[in-house]
N, C-alpha and C positions, 0 to 999 in steps of 0.2 A: 712800682717804679722806684729806683733809688733816688732819694732827694739830694742828699749830700752825705759825704763820709768825713766825720770830724776827727782829728787827732786830739790827744789829751793835751790840750792847750792851756792857756792862761787861767780860765775860770776853775776847771777841775784841778789842775797841777797846783794852782795857788792856794786853793782850799785845802788840798791834801798837805802841802808843805806848811801851811799855817797852823795846821793841827799836828805837826811833827812827824808826818808820814813820808816825807821826801817827795821826789818827782819820779813817778813810774815811767819806764821806757815804752814808747809806742810800738806796738807789734801788729803788723798787717794781718797775721793769722787771727789775732784776737779781734781785729776789726771785722773780719769776716764772721767770726762767732757772734759778735754783737749784731751784725746785719741779719744773720739768719734768725737769731732770737727775736729781733724786732719784727721780722716778717712773718714768722711762723707761729710764735708761742702766744696762745690764748691765755690771759691771766687777769687777775683781779688784784689791784693794788700791789703789783710787783712780785706776787707769788708765782713760783715756777716749780714744776714737778721735777724731782731729781733725775728721773729717767729721761725727760726731754733734754735736760742740760747735758747728761752724760752722753747721749746719742749725738747731739750737735758737736760736743768736744771731740768724741771719738771719730766722727766722720771727717773732721777737719784736722785731725792729727794732734790734738792738744791733750797731753796726758797729765798736765799738772794736777796735783791733788787739792790745792787750795785756790778755788776760783769763785769769785763773788760777782754775779750779775746784778746790776742795778738799773731798774726800768724807770724812765723819767728822771734822770739824775738831778736836774735842776730842782725838783720837788723833794726827792728822797735822799739825796747824798748827804745833806747836813744831818739827817737822823741816822743814817748808816755809819757815818763817821764815828759815832759814839759806840758803835757795836764792833768795829773792826778790832782785831787783836794786834796790839802794838808789838808784840813779840814776832809777829810775821807780817810786816807791813807790805803793801803792794810794791811790787818791783816792776810789773809790766801792766799795760792796759790796752784796751781797744774801745772804740766808740763809733756808733753808727746810728743813722736815722732813716727810717723807712716809713712810707705812708700806709696807713691801716684805716680804712673807712673814711678816707678823706681827711684824716688827721695825722700829723707826723708823730711817730713813736720813736724815742730815743732810748738806746740801751748802752750803758757803760759797763765794761767787763774789767774787774781788777783781779790781778793774779799775783800771788806770791810764789816766786820761782826760786826754789832752794838749790836747784841745779840747772845749768845750761848744758843741753845735750848737743853735741856736734853730730853724732850719728844716732838719732832716736830710732826706736823700734817701729817697723811699718805696721799697718794694721792687719795686713794678711801675710802669711808665709806658707810654705809647703811643709808637709810632714818630714821630719828629719832634717829640716833646714837649720843652719846654725847662723845667728846673727850677732854682730859685734855692737855692743852699747858703749859709747864714750861720750864723756863730758867733763864738766868741772863743777865742783860744789862751791855754793856761795860761802863766803867767810862765816864762820860760826857753826858749820856742820862738818861732821867727821865720821869715820868708820862706816862708809856706805856698804849696803848689801842688798842683794836682789832676791825678792821672794817670788818663786815661780809656782803657780797652781795649775797643773794639767787637769783635764776633765777626770771626774771620779772614775774608778777608785784609786787612781795614782795619788800619792801623798804630795803635799806641798813641800818644795825643797828650797834651801837658802844657799845663795852663792856669795861669796865675798866679791866686792866690786871695787876695791881700792886700787888706784894707780899710784903715781909719784905725786907727792904733795896733796892737793885737794882733788886730784883727778879721779874720775870714775872710768874704769876700764874692765869690761867683763864680756865673756862669750855666753850666749844663751842658746841652748840646743833644744829645738822643738821636736823631740824624738818620741816616738812610741805611740802617739795617739792623735787622731784628728779631733777637731772640736774647738770650743772656746777656752782659751787659756787666759788666767790672770797673771799679770806681771807688775810687780810693785817695787819701786825703789825707796828704801828706808835708810835714814842716816840718824846719828845721835847728835844731840845738841845739848846746850846748857839746860834745856827744859825737858830733857828725856828724848826718846826715840820719836822721829818725825817722819810721816810719810811724805815723800817729795813727788812721786809720780805714781799713777795707778792706772793701768790700761788693760783692755781686752784685746787679745791677738787671736785672729780667726785662723786656725791651722787647718789647711787642706779643705777649707770651705769658705764660701763668700760671706761678707758681713751682712747684717740686716739692712734693709732699705727704709725701714720705718722704726720709730721707737718701739720697744718691747715693753709691756707692762707685766710684772710679776707680782702676784699677791700671795703673801704668806698664809698657809693654813692655820686654823686654830681660833680660839675665842679672841675677841678684841674688846668686849665690854668689861672684862675683868681688869684689875689693877695691872699696869704694864710690867712690874717686876716679875710676878709669877708667870705671866705669859711668856716673857723672854726666857725665863728659866725653863719653862716646858719645851720651848722650841729648841733651845740648846740640848736638852736631854734627848729630844727626838732626832736632832742632827747626829748625836753620837750613836744613837741606836741604828740609825740608817747606815753608819759606817761601822757597825758591829764592834763599837767600843763600850766600855763599862759605864754605866750611869755615874753621875757625880752625886755627892752627899752634900746637902745644903747644910752649912755651918752658920749658926746665927752670928758668931763673931765676925766672920767674913762679910756677911750681909751688912752689919753695922759699919764696917770699914768702907764698904762699897757705897752705902748710902751717904756716909759723911763726905767721901770724895766727890760723889755726884753733886751734892749740895754746895761744895766749894767750887766746882766747875761752873755751876750756874751762877754763883755769886761773882766769879771772875770773868764769866762769859768767854771761856777759853778751854780748849781740850789740852790738858797738860798732865802728863805722867808724873812729872817732877813738880811738886808743890813747894812754894816758898816757905810754907808753914809747917808741913808734915812730911816733906822730903818724898822719897820713892815709896813704891808698894812695900819694898823690903823693910824700909824704916818704919812704915805704918804698921806692918805686922809685928815687928820687934817691939814698938811702943805698946802694943796690946798683949805682949807676952806670948806670941804665937810663933813656934818654931816650925819651919817648913823645910822641905827637901828640894822643892821646885816651885816657882811661881810664874804666873803670866797674868796680864791685865789688858782687857779690852775696853776701850772708850769710845763713844759715839754721841754725836749731836743730831738729833732727828726730830721730825715733827711728831712722829708717833712710834709705837713699838715695832710696827712693820718696817718703818724706815731704819730703825736701829739694827734690827736683825738683817735687812738687805744690805746695809753698810758693812756689817761683819762678814756676810757671805761674798760680797764683792771685792773684799780685801784679802789677798793671799795671806798676809801676816796674821790678820785677826782670825780668818778661818783656821789656819794652822793651830793657833792658840786654843780654839774651842775643840780641836780634834787631837790635842796632845794625849797620848795613851797613858802617860805616866801620872797626870793629875788626878786627884781623888775627891777633892771638895771644891765648893764654889759658893759665892755670895754675889747677889745682884742688887745694885742700887739704882734708883731713879730719882731725879730732881728736875722737874720741868722738861726741857728738851735734852737733858744730858743723862747718858746711861753709862753705868760702870759695872764691869763684870770682873770678879777677882777669882782666879783659878790657882789652886795650890795642891801640892802633894804633902800630906801630913805624915810624920813618922807613925809607925804602928802603935807606939806607946802612948801618943797623944790623940789617936783618932777616936771620935765619938759620933755616933748617929744622932743628929738632932733634926727633927722636922722643922720646916720653914716657919719662922716666927717665934720659935721657942727660945727664951732667954737663957 
């Protein structure tokens, strides 16, 4: 039974505003997300499986990439405030309380919404259907593009999504194959590229009625870096792409960036100290012909790999046919993968861990 549905009123908003985060907008859809999480999710001390959250968001039509659920906010919100990324403050919220085992359970959902979509994509479409995605970027974002990942073996494709000013305007054609498609809206910012929305679209088939759990194969008792590297190599082999050569110099750069991300508690391609991946490579005297960088924050290496597979942009990077070398770095919950194409004159085969 629904006890009561609260808006983000004085206690929550005042606390957020007092810490410099502003006042998020109440969103009824996020209220519904909070209510379902409060009613259905089994958890201990506020932990929630990523698959459960994604299923709930998808079922209720929420595609935002930066969503922070907080269970029992009166107890946990003060601690969470210290972990929120000030570069991406909460812009929208939902709050609900449900009874569980005779006790009320309250859930607060905070969302950083970098784009407001007037015509978002639906969860299901027919094969060969064309949909129009429209909206407006939040101030500070520019150069939007859409990454569309059809089912394998079709490649990920990128579509420019710019309209006038900060508007988003793009046609998406779901042609050629039924199955689960990934659709991701990315824009540039002063902190580098940022994923704004990420959703699954079920083309020519119904969506699942229950959360689906996918476990990555392979060893998990080994250090996470080599495990992630092995999974990336297997992914490329599955797509009949050449294996990548581990370069210790790239590993050092990836590890240093992962350590910085952990220190800052933020996913940033553009570092205030070391700049972009390109500047980090130049600072180490590495000349490249092409670059790509994947970053993830996850509880374990399985979660990091799942994040890459679920993101069309990150998946595309791992499957770039032109890259030749890689380096993987891990620090706590932060994962960094550096992918480059080295000139023939500077390529060298180095086993992992060789200085």
